[in-house]
C-alpha positions in Angstrom: 15.2 10.9 25.8 16.7 7.6 27.0 14.4 4.6 26.5 14.6 3.7 30.2 13.6 7.3 31.1 10.5 7.2 28.8 9.4 3.8 30.2 9.8 5.1 33.7 7.6 8.1 33.0 4.9 5.9 31.3 4.8 3.1 33.9 3.9 5.5 36.7 0.6 6.3 35.1 -2.7 4.7 36.1 -4.3 5.0 32.7 -2.9 3.3 29.7 -0.5 5.5 27.7 1.9 5.0 24.9 4.7 7.0 23.3 6.3 6.9 19.9 9.6 8.5 18.8 11.0 8.8 15.3 14.3 10.0 14.0 14.8 10.1 10.2 17.4 10.9 7.6 16.4 11.4 4.0 17.7 12.3 0.6 15.9 12.8 -2.7 16.7 13.7 -6.3 14.3 14.8 -9.0 15.3 14.9 -12.7 13.0 16.7 -15.1 14.0 17.3 -18.7 17.7 17.7 -18.0 17.4 19.7 -14.7 18.1 18.1 -11.4 16.9 19.2 -8.0 18.1 17.5 -4.7 17.2 17.8 -1.1 18.4 16.0 2.1 18.0 16.5 5.8 17.1 15.0 9.2 14.2 15.2 11.5 12.9 14.0 14.8 9.7 14.0 16.8 7.6 12.2 19.4 4.1 11.7 20.5 2.1 10.4 23.5 -1.4 9.0 23.6 -3.4 8.5 26.8 -6.5 6.4 27.1 -9.0 7.6 29.7 -12.8 7.6 30.1 -13.2 5.7 26.8 -11.3 8.2 24.6 -7.8 9.2 23.6 -5.8 12.3 24.3 -3.0 12.9 21.9 0.0 15.3 21.8 3.1 15.5 19.6 6.2 17.5 19.5 9.8 17.5 20.7 10.9 13.9 21.6 13.2 15.3 24.3 10.2 16.7 26.2 8.1 13.6 26.7 6.9 14.6 30.1 5.4 17.8 28.7 3.7 15.8 25.9 2.3 13.3 28.5 0.8 16.2 30.5 -0.8 17.6 27.4 -2.2 14.3 26.3 -3.6 13.6 29.8 -5.4 17.0 29.9 -7.0 16.3 26.5 -8.0 12.8 27.5 -9.6 14.1 30.7 -11.8 16.5 28.7 -13.6 13.7 26.9 -16.1 11.0 27.5 -16.3 8.1 25.1 -17.3 4.5 24.6 -14.1 3.1 23.2 -12.5 0.0 24.6 -9.2 -1.7 23.9 -8.7 -5.4 23.2 -6.1 -7.3 25.2 -2.8 -7.1 23.5 -1.0 -10.1 25.2 2.6 -10.1 26.2 4.5 -6.8 26.0 7.2 -7.1 23.3 10.8 -6.2 23.6 12.5 -5.7 20.2 15.9 -4.3 19.3 16.6 -2.5 16.1 18.7 -3.8 13.3 21.2 -1.5 11.8 20.6 -0.4 8.3 23.2 1.0 5.9 21.7 0.7 2.4 21.5 4.4 1.4 23.8 5.8 -1.3 23.5 9.5 -0.4 22.4 12.7 -2.1 25.5 13.0 -4.4 25.1 9.6 -5.9 21.3 10.0 -6.2 21.9 13.1 -8.4 24.2 11.2 -10.7 21.9 8.2 -10.9 18.7 10.2 -11.6 20.6 12.0 -14.5 21.6 8.6 -16.0 18.1 7.3 -15.7 16.6 10.4 -17.3 19.0 10.0 -20.2 17.8 6.4 -20.6 14.3 7.7 -21.5 15.6 10.2 -24.0 14.9 10.0 -27.7 12.1 9.0 -30.1 8.9 10.9 -29.6 9.5 11.5 -25.8 9.0 15.2 -25.0 9.2 15.2 -21.2 11.1 12.9 -18.8 10.9 12.8 -15.0 12.7 10.6 -12.5 12.3 10.9 -8.8 14.5 8.9 -6.4 14.0 8.9 -2.7 15.7 7.2 0.3 14.9 7.5 4.0 16.2 5.8 7.1 13.5 5.9 9.8 14.4 4.8 13.4 11.2 4.2 15.3 10.6 3.6 19.0 7.4 2.5 20.7 6.8 2.4 24.5 3.7 1.9 26.6 2.8 1.9 30.3 2.6 -1.9 30.3 6.3 -2.1 29.7 6.5 -2.6 25.9 9.7 -1.4 24.3 10.1 -1.7 20.5 13.0 -0.2 18.6 13.1 -0.7 14.8 15.0 0.9 11.9 13.8 0.8 8.3 15.4 2.0 5.1 12.8 3.0 2.5 14.0 3.2 -1.1 11.6 4.4 -3.8 11.7 5.6 -7.4 9.2 7.0 -9.9 9.6 7.3 -13.7 7.5 9.2 -16.2 7.9 9.6 -19.9 5.5 11.9 -21.9 5.3 11.7 -25.7 3.5 13.4 -28.5 2.3 12.3 -31.9 0.6 15.1 -33.8 -1.9 16.5 -31.3 -2.0 13.3 -29.3 -0.2 13.1 -25.9 0.4 9.9 -24.0 2.6 8.9 -21.1 4.3 5.9 -19.6 4.9 5.4 -15.9 6.9 3.0 -13.7 7.6 2.5 -9.9 10.5 0.9 -8.1 10.8 0.1 -4.4 13.0 -1.7 -1.9 13.5 -2.0 1.8 17.0 -3.4 1.2 19.1 -1.5 -1.4 19.2 0.2 -4.7 19.4 -2.1 -7.7 20.8 -0.3 -10.8 19.8 -3.0 -13.2 16.2 -2.9 -12.1 16.2 0.9 -12.1 17.3 1.1 -15.7 14.7 -1.5 -16.7 11.9 0.6 -15.2 13.2 3.7 -17.0 13.2 1.8 -20.3 9.7 0.4 -19.5 8.3 3.9 -18.9 9.6 5.0 -22.3 8.3 1.9 -24.1 4.8 2.3 -22.6 4.7 5.8 -23.8 5.9 5.1 -27.3 3.5 2.2 -27.8 0.6 4.2 -26.4 1.1 6.8 -29.1 0.5 4.2 -31.9 -2.3 2.3 -30.2 -5.8 2.2 -31.7 -8.9 2.7 -29.6 -10.8 -0.3 -28.2 -14.5 -0.9 -28.8 -16.5 -0.5 -25.6 -18.6 -3.5 -24.4 -18.7 -6.5 -22.1 -15.6 -8.7 -22.3 -13.8 -11.5 -20.8 -10.6 -10.0 -19.4 -7.3 -11.4 -18.1 -5.8 -9.0 -15.5 -2.0 -9.1 -15.0 -0.4 -9.2 -11.5 -0.5 -5.4 -11.1 -4.1 -4.9 -12.0 -5.3 -8.0 -10.0 -3.4 -6.6 -7.0 -5.0 -3.2 -7.4 -8.4 -5.0 -7.4 -7.5 -6.9 -4.2 -6.3 -3.7 -2.5 -8.9 -1.1 -3.6 -12.0 -3.2 -4.1 -11.6 -5.8 -1.3 -8.9 -4.6 1.2 -10.5 -1.3 2.0 -13.9 -3.0 2.4 -12.3 -5.3 5.0 -10.9 -2.5 7.2 -12.8 -2.9 10.5 -13.2 0.8 11.2 -15.1 1.3 8.0 -17.2 -1.8 8.8 -18.1 -0.4 12.2 -19.0 3.0 10.6 -21.3 1.2 8.2 -19.2 2.2 5.2 -18.4 -1.2 3.8 -20.4 -3.4 1.5 -18.8 -6.4 3.3 -19.9 -5.3 6.7 -22.6 -7.9 7.1 -20.9 -10.6 5.0 -18.7 -12.3 7.6 -18.7 -16.1 6.9 -20.7 -15.6 3.7 -19.8 -16.7 0.2 -19.4 -13.6 -2.0 -17.3 -14.9 -4.9 -15.7 -17.7 -6.8 -14.1 -20.5 -4.8 -11.0 -19.8 -6.9 -10.5 -16.5 -5.0 -8.5 -16.2 -1.8 -7.2 -12.7 -0.8 -4.9 -12.0 2.2 -3.0 -9.2 3.8 0.4 -10.0 5.2 2.8 -7.5 7.0 5.5 -10.1 7.0 5.6 -10.7 3.2 9.2 -10.9 2.0 10.0 -8.1 -0.4 6.7 -6.4 0.3 7.0 -2.6 0.4 4.4 -2.6 3.2 6.4 -5.0 5.4 6.7 -4.4 9.2 6.9 -6.5 12.3 4.9 -4.4 14.8 2.2 -1.8 14.0 2.0 1.7 15.5 0.2 0.3 18.6 3.0 -2.1 19.4 1.0 -5.2 18.2 2.7 -7.8 16.0 1.4 -7.7 12.4 -0.3 -11.0 11.4 -1.3 -12.4 8.1 -5.1 -12.2 7.7 -7.1 -14.1 5.1 -9.8 -11.6 4.0 -11.5 -13.8 1.5 -10.9 -17.6 1.6 -12.2 -19.6 -1.3 -14.8 -17.0 -2.0 -16.0 -16.6 1.6 -15.4 -13.5 3.8 -13.0 -14.8 6.4 -11.3 -11.9 8.2 -11.0 -8.2 8.9 -8.1 -5.8 9.6 -8.0 -4.5 13.1 -6.7 -1.9 15.6 -7.1 -2.6 19.3 -10.3 -0.5 19.3 -12.0 -2.3 16.4 -10.9 -5.7 17.6 -12.7 -5.1 20.9 -15.7 -3.6 19.2 -16.2 -6.6 17.0 -15.1 -9.2 19.5 -12.2 -10.4 17.5 -8.4 -10.8 18.0 -6.1 -7.9 17.3 -3.9 -8.5 14.2 -1.5 -5.6 14.1 -3.0 -3.4 11.4 -3.1 0.0 13.1 -0.6 2.2 11.3 0.4 5.9 11.4 2.2 7.8 8.7 4.5 9.4 11.4 4.7 10.3 15.0 2.5 13.3 14.5 -0.6 11.1 13.6 -2.6 8.7 15.6 -2.9 5.1 14.2 -5.8 4.0 12.0 -6.7 0.7 10.5 -4.6 0.1 7.3 -3.5 -2.6 4.9 0.1 -3.7 4.4 0.8 -6.2 1.6 -2.6 -7.2 0.0 -2.5 -10.1 -2.5 -4.6 -12.7 -4.3 -3.4 -16.2 -3.6 -2.0 -18.0 -6.7 -4.0 -20.8 -8.3 -3.1 -23.6 -10.7 -3.3 -22.3 -14.2 -0.6 -21.2 -16.6 -1.0 -17.9 -18.4 -1.5 -19.7 -21.7 -4.4 -21.5 -20.2 -6.0 -18.3 -19.0 -5.5 -16.8 -22.5 -7.3 -19.8 -24.1 -10.5 -17.9 -24.8 -12.4 -17.1 -28.0 -12.4 -13.4 -27.6 -11.4 -11.0 -24.8 -8.8 -8.5 -23.6 -5.5 -8.8 -21.7 -5.1 -5.8 -19.4 -1.9 -4.7 -17.7 -1.2 -2.2 -14.9 -3.3 0.5 -13.4 -3.2 4.3 -14.1 -6.1 5.5 -12.0 -9.5 4.7 -10.7 -11.9 4.9 -7.8 -13.9 2.6 -5.5 -16.8 3.1 -3.1 -16.4 0.5 -0.3 -20.0 1.2 0.8 -21.7 0.4 -2.6 -19.0 -1.8 -4.0 -18.9 0.2 -7.2 -15.4 0.6 -8.8 -13.7 1.9 -11.9 -10.1 1.2 -12.8 -8.1 2.3 -15.8 -5.4 0.0 -17.0 -2.1 1.1 -18.4 -1.9 -1.3 -21.4 -4.5 -3.4 -23.3 -4.3 -6.1 -25.9 -7.0 -8.0 -27.8 -7.1 -11.7 -27.4 -8.5 -13.8 -30.2 -8.6 -17.6 -30.2 -6.0 -17.7 -27.4 -3.6 -15.3 -29.2 -2.6 -11.9 -27.9 -2.9 -9.2 -30.5 -1.3 -5.8 -31.1 -1.5 -3.2 -28.3 -4.6 -1.0 -28.2 -5.4 2.1 -26.2 -5.8 1.8 -22.4 -9.3 1.1 -21.3 -11.3 1.3 -18.1 -13.2 -1.5 -16.3 -16.3 -0.9 -14.2 -18.4 -3.1 -12.0 -19.2 -4.0 -8.5 -17.1 -6.0 -6.0 -19.6 -8.8 -5.4 -20.5 -9.4 -9.1 -16.9 -9.3 -10.2 -15.7 -11.8 -7.5 -18.4 -14.2 -8.8 -17.2 -13.8 -12.4 -13.7 -15.0 -11.7 -13.1 -18.2 -13.6 -9.4 -18.6 -13.7 -6.4 -17.9 -11.4 -2.8 -18.2 -12.5 0.0 -20.0 -10.7 2.4 -17.0 -11.1 2.9 -14.3 -8.5 4.1 -10.7 -8.6 3.7 -7.6 -6.4 3.9 -3.8 -7.0 4.7 -1.0 -4.5 2.8 2.1 -3.7 1.5 4.5 -1.0 -2.1 4.2 0.3 -3.9 7.3 1.5 -6.6 7.4 4.2 -7.7 10.0 6.7 -5.0 12.3 5.5 -2.2 9.8 6.0 0.0 7.9 3.5 1.6 4.6 4.3 3.7 2.3 2.2 2.0 -0.8 0.8 2.3 -3.5 -1.8 -0.4 -5.3 -3.7 -0.3 -8.1 -6.2 -1.1 -11.7 -7.0 -1.3 -13.9 -10.1 -2.9 -13.3 -13.4 -6.7 -13.5 -13.0 -9.4 -14.1 -15.5 -12.9 -12.5 -15.2 -15.4 -14.0 -17.6 -17.6 -10.9 -17.9 -17.0 -7.2 -17.1 -17.8 -3.9 -18.7 -15.0 -2.2 -20.6 -15.0 1.4 -21.8 
């Protein structure tokens, strides 16, 4: 439907209501051991939410039938009784989309995935997988207060996996690539080569001795810690539900003064970048931890009202067919003052890179992360690669054990899952040293 027609329908309603429309075009190519599969297509859909009697009614379907969706959402909202309230959102934004033309198309994706797969060939590599994906998503948001936001985003993403074998031992190496701008061939081939290198080196690595160590986390692993261990615990819906260890810690010191962690939807080159969230609220940078003190929380309109705080634009939906929930965007540790060589200046410890899996319980603060690469450090010198290890601990104890923060900065892309929805995110930061943590 025409934007003016959608606004006209919504503005007649007494209750607050909002509509989202999406139109997408996508192409993907998957290379696996010499065989290539490809897929491309288009899609469109719309949804309406109506807020009445302290609860939401939601309906999704054909974007050309917004009046029918509105009727369905109104009926559902009228059935319920709730205690939800919405925070004031300020001025209603008007935003025009920017044209995006960064895709290369299915045919070139097929050719490129084959070339990248060949890059990982040879040596002890037995299986190679390359997945390339591009999507242009035109999103529209309207509400009964007159908001009209039209945005277009091109999402570019690549995955690389190399699996090798040495005797009975099997190891793998993985890499990711992302952009909201364009494909970069040089970076793609670098990631393919890195996946192969990681796999080959893993096959020759000796096991590490379990114990308590001083560790230096690289940008990737430090970013995962910021996202998984801290970011999720600062999502306000979890705090309201009593599911966060940081729920009663606002304004309290929970870690080293060296640690500042923030979430910023406007971060340049961040894979989780956006201007407005799925409730039409401008995304704002939020300091979650400031010099070791709990400083902020991520909010939707509902959670901001519940906790008496300002909305900050962190309600996100995977697509038009889902309602928004509180989510992160680009979650990072603020750089410090130390060079990597200074962080490495320890008698004994481990240098850990990347993350290949793990889990965290935001309620108890317990976490376990498995790194991709590990190196012993003796008298400030990095040694030969050893097998990947896992680190375990609690959020609060680990934050207090930080005793060095690098001046460098790097981010990595990914997708974060919550409540059955996946959204694009980035996490990162500098190298970070933790003076004592259990390694296994």
